[in-house]
N, C-alpha and C positions, 0 to 999 in steps of 0.2 A: 561813707560806709559805716555801718553800725559796728559796735564792739564785737558782736557774734560773727559778723562777716569778716572782720579783721582777724579774729582768732582762727576761724576756719580757713581763711586764705593762707595763713601761715602754715596750718596743718596740711593743706593741699600742697603747698610748696615742698614740705617735708615728705609727703607721700610720693610726689613725683621723684624726689631724690632717692627715696627708699627703693623705688622701682628700678633705678639704674643699676642696682647691685643686689636685688632681692634681699633686702634687709628685713628678715623675718622677726627680729627682736622689735624693731620699730613697728612693723605691721601688727604683730600680736598684741602690742600694748594699745593700739588705736582702733581696733575693730571689735564689733560685738560678736558674741558666740554664734548667733544665728544669721550672720551676714549672707546676703545674696550677692553673687559676683558673676557678671556676664563678661567673659574675657575676650581679648583680641584673638585668641586662638580658636574662637567660635564655639567654645564650650561654656557651660554654666557650672558654677560651684556653689554649694550650699553648706554653710557653716565654716567657722574659722579653721578647723582642722583641714578641710578640703583645700582652701586657698593657701594656707601655710605649707601644706605638703607640696602643692604645685610649685610655690616659690623656692622651696628647698631643692626640689628635683631640678628645676630650671637652673638654679645656681650651680648645681653639680654638672650640668651639661655644657657650661661655658668653656670653650677651648682655651681662652686666656682669662683667667680669674682676675687678673689685675686691670682688665679693660672694662670700664663701665659702659652700659648702654647709653646712647645719646637720645634724649627726649627733649623736645622743644615745644613748649606750650604757647599757644596764641589764642586770641579772641576769648579770653577767660571772662565768664559772667558769673556773678555771685548773687544769689537771692536768699533772703531769710524770712522766716515767719514763725514766731512763737517757739523757739528752741529747735527749729529745723533749718538747716542751711543746705542749699543745692549749689554745687559748683559744676558748670559745664564749660567745655573748652575744646579747641582743636589741638591736635597733637601730631607732631612728626616723630616717628619712631624708627630707631635703628638698633635692633636687638640681634645678637649672634649667640645662639644656643647650640652651635656646632651642628651635628647631624640631626639633632632633635627638631630644630626649627630656626628659621630666619624670618625676621619681620623688618621690612624696609618699606614703610608706607605712611600715608596720611591717615589719621584716625580721629575719632572724636571720643571724648570721655565725659562721664557724668558721675559725680560723687554725691551721695546723700549722707549728711551728717546730722545726728540727733544729739541734743544736750541731755545726758543721762547722769543723774547724781552730780550735777555741776560741771561735768566734763563732756566735751564733744567726742563722739565715737562714730566711725564710719559704719553705716548700716547697709549701704548698697553701693556697688560700683558697676559701671557699664563702660566697656570700650569696644569699639568696632571700627572697621575701615571706613574711610570717608572718601567719597567720590563727588566733589562739588559739581553743580550744574545739572544734575539729573532732574528731569521733570520740573524745571524752574527753581529748584532748591539752590542753596548756597553751599 
Protein backbone atom coordinates (compact mmCIF):
# COMPACT_ATOMS: atom_id res chain seq x y z
CA UNK A 1 0.00 0.00 0.00
CA UNK A 2 1.37 3.44 -0.89
CA UNK A 3 1.78 6.22 1.65
CA UNK A 4 -1.27 8.06 0.22
CA UNK A 5 -3.31 4.88 0.55
CA UNK A 6 -2.15 4.41 4.15
CA UNK A 7 -3.01 8.01 5.07
CA UNK A 8 -6.47 7.80 3.50
CA UNK A 9 -7.15 4.36 4.99
CA UNK A 10 -6.60 5.91 8.42
CA UNK A 11 -8.84 8.88 7.49
CA UNK A 12 -11.48 6.41 6.28
CA UNK A 13 -11.40 4.59 9.64
CA UNK A 14 -11.78 7.93 11.43
CA UNK A 15 -14.64 8.84 9.08
CA UNK A 16 -16.48 5.62 9.91
CA UNK A 17 -15.97 6.31 13.62
CA UNK A 18 -17.22 9.90 13.20
CA UNK A 19 -20.36 8.48 11.54
CA UNK A 20 -21.20 6.45 14.65
CA UNK A 21 -22.01 9.61 16.61
CA UNK A 22 -22.31 12.41 14.01
CA UNK A 23 -19.00 14.05 14.90
CA UNK A 24 -19.50 17.30 13.00
CA UNK A 25 -16.20 18.75 14.28
CA UNK A 26 -14.24 15.90 12.69
CA UNK A 27 -16.31 15.98 9.52
CA UNK A 28 -16.07 19.74 9.09
CA UNK A 29 -12.28 19.58 9.31
CA UNK A 30 -11.99 16.85 6.66
CA UNK A 31 -14.39 17.80 3.85
CA UNK A 32 -14.24 20.38 1.08
CA UNK A 33 -16.71 23.26 0.94
CA UNK A 34 -18.34 21.98 -2.26
CA UNK A 35 -18.58 18.29 -1.29
CA UNK A 36 -21.14 16.10 -3.05
CA UNK A 37 -22.80 13.55 -0.79
CA UNK A 38 -25.26 10.83 -1.86
CA UNK A 39 -26.65 9.56 1.43
CA UNK A 40 -28.09 6.27 2.66
CA UNK A 41 -31.36 8.15 3.30
CA UNK A 42 -31.71 8.33 -0.53
CA UNK A 43 -31.13 12.10 -0.67
CA UNK A 44 -28.29 14.10 -2.18
CA UNK A 45 -26.46 16.90 -0.36
CA UNK A 46 -24.34 19.57 -2.00
CA UNK A 47 -21.88 21.59 0.04
CA UNK A 48 -20.46 21.20 3.52
CA UNK A 49 -23.26 23.21 5.18
CA UNK A 50 -25.87 20.80 3.87
CA UNK A 51 -24.19 17.66 5.21
CA UNK A 52 -23.09 19.24 8.47
CA UNK A 53 -26.68 20.41 9.06
CA UNK A 54 -27.93 16.88 8.38
CA UNK A 55 -25.46 15.35 10.83
CA UNK A 56 -26.36 17.90 13.49
CA UNK A 57 -30.07 17.25 13.02
CA UNK A 58 -29.61 13.45 13.05
CA UNK A 59 -27.60 13.64 16.26
CA UNK A 60 -30.45 15.58 17.85
CA UNK A 61 -32.90 12.82 16.82
CA UNK A 62 -31.10 10.02 18.65
CA UNK A 63 -33.30 8.76 21.50
CA UNK A 64 -30.21 7.61 23.46
CA UNK A 65 -27.37 10.07 22.89
CA UNK A 66 -24.92 7.79 24.72
CA UNK A 67 -25.47 4.91 22.28
CA UNK A 68 -23.37 5.04 19.12
CA UNK A 69 -24.44 3.54 15.82
CA UNK A 70 -22.91 0.20 14.91
CA UNK A 71 -21.08 0.29 11.58
CA UNK A 72 -19.08 -2.68 10.35
CA UNK A 73 -16.87 -2.29 7.29
CA UNK A 74 -15.84 -5.25 5.14
CA UNK A 75 -14.33 -5.79 1.70
CA UNK A 76 -12.51 -2.46 1.78
CA UNK A 77 -10.66 -1.60 -1.43
CA UNK A 78 -8.30 1.38 -1.68
CA UNK A 79 -7.05 2.77 -5.01
CA UNK A 80 -4.86 5.81 -5.60
CA UNK A 81 -3.61 7.85 -8.52
CA UNK A 82 -1.78 11.20 -8.47
CA UNK A 83 -3.22 12.77 -5.33
CA UNK A 84 -6.62 11.09 -5.49
CA UNK A 85 -7.66 8.08 -3.42
CA UNK A 86 -10.91 6.14 -3.70
CA UNK A 87 -12.09 3.90 -0.86
CA UNK A 88 -14.94 1.50 -1.59
CA UNK A 89 -16.41 -0.98 0.86
CA UNK A 90 -19.37 -2.97 2.10
CA UNK A 91 -21.00 -1.74 5.26
CA UNK A 92 -23.40 -3.13 7.81
CA UNK A 93 -25.37 -0.27 9.40
CA UNK A 94 -27.44 -0.10 12.56
CA UNK A 95 -28.62 3.49 13.13
CA UNK A 96 -31.39 4.60 15.49
CA UNK A 97 -32.58 8.14 14.95
CA UNK A 98 -35.82 7.62 16.85
CA UNK A 99 -38.99 8.62 15.03
CA UNK A 100 -36.93 10.34 12.29
CA UNK A 101 -35.33 7.20 10.83
CA UNK A 102 -34.09 3.70 11.41
CA UNK A 103 -31.40 2.10 9.27
CA UNK A 104 -30.66 -1.59 9.75
CA UNK A 105 -29.25 -2.80 6.45
CA UNK A 106 -26.38 -3.86 4.33
CA UNK A 107 -24.92 -0.96 2.38
CA UNK A 108 -21.97 -0.01 0.23
CA UNK A 109 -19.91 3.12 0.50
CA UNK A 110 -17.52 5.05 -1.70
CA UNK A 111 -15.27 7.86 -0.54
CA UNK A 112 -13.24 10.06 -2.90
CA UNK A 113 -10.32 11.89 -1.29
CA UNK A 114 -8.15 14.54 -3.00
CA UNK A 115 -4.82 15.83 -1.75
CA UNK A 116 -5.27 19.60 -1.54
CA UNK A 117 -2.47 21.82 -0.23
CA UNK A 118 -0.73 18.72 1.12
CA UNK A 119 -3.75 17.33 3.04
CA UNK A 120 -6.37 14.82 2.01
CA UNK A 121 -9.95 16.09 2.01
CA UNK A 122 -13.15 14.17 1.33
CA UNK A 123 -14.67 15.53 -1.90
CA UNK A 124 -17.41 12.94 -2.51
CA UNK A 125 -19.25 10.29 -0.52
CA UNK A 126 -21.87 7.80 -1.67
CA UNK A 127 -23.70 5.28 0.48
CA UNK A 128 -26.63 3.16 -0.60
CA UNK A 129 -28.30 -0.09 0.36
CA UNK A 130 -26.73 -3.24 -0.97
CA UNK A 131 -28.58 -6.34 -2.12
CA UNK A 132 -26.00 -8.90 -3.26
CA UNK A 133 -26.79 -11.33 -6.03
CA UNK A 134 -28.98 -9.15 -8.24
CA UNK A 135 -28.43 -9.81 -11.94
CA UNK A 136 -25.21 -11.71 -11.29
CA UNK A 137 -23.62 -9.04 -9.06
CA UNK A 138 -21.93 -9.61 -5.74
